[in-house]
C-alpha positions in Angstrom: 80.4 108.5 168.6 80.0 107.2 165.3 81.5 111.0 164.1 84.8 111.0 165.4 86.0 107.8 163.6 84.6 108.8 160.3 85.4 112.6 160.2 88.8 111.1 160.8 88.8 108.9 158.0 87.3 111.2 155.9 90.5 113.9 156.7 92.7 110.9 155.9 91.3 110.4 152.3 90.8 113.9 151.3 94.9 114.5 152.6 95.7 111.4 150.6 94.1 112.6 147.3 95.6 115.8 147.5 99.2 114.1 148.4 98.4 111.9 145.2 97.9 114.8 142.9 100.5 116.6 144.1 102.8 113.9 143.7 101.3 112.9 139.8 101.4 116.5 138.7 104.9 117.3 139.9 107.9 117.2 137.1 111.4 116.3 137.5 112.1 120.1 137.9 115.8 120.4 137.5 116.8 117.4 138.9 119.8 116.4 136.7 119.9 111.6 136.8 123.0 110.5 135.8 126.4 111.6 133.0 126.3 111.2 129.6 128.2 112.0 126.5 126.0 111.9 124.2 121.9 112.0 124.0 122.0 108.0 123.5 123.5 107.4 126.8 120.3 109.0 128.6 117.2 106.6 129.2 113.9 107.2 128.3 110.9 108.2 131.1 107.1 108.3 130.5 106.3 112.0 129.3 109.8 112.9 129.0 112.8 113.1 127.1 116.2 113.4 128.2 118.9 115.1 126.6 122.4 115.2 127.5 123.1 118.7 128.7 126.6 119.7 130.1 127.7 116.1 130.6 124.3 115.3 132.8 120.9 114.0 131.4 118.1 116.7 131.6 114.3 115.7 131.5 112.7 117.9 128.5 108.8 117.8 128.5 107.8 116.0 124.8 
């Protein structure tokens, strides 16, 4: 009787850990954030340098 809720609890924990790892390891990829004219127009974010390319801020790994 206790095994079923315990199994559901362990399954939820496992899926949430996998989901957290997936989200934390994902990069911004090719997402374009905002318009710019120079590199100084782009905001800085943890782990990334943003550069102005073709009028859009593109994330570049440090």
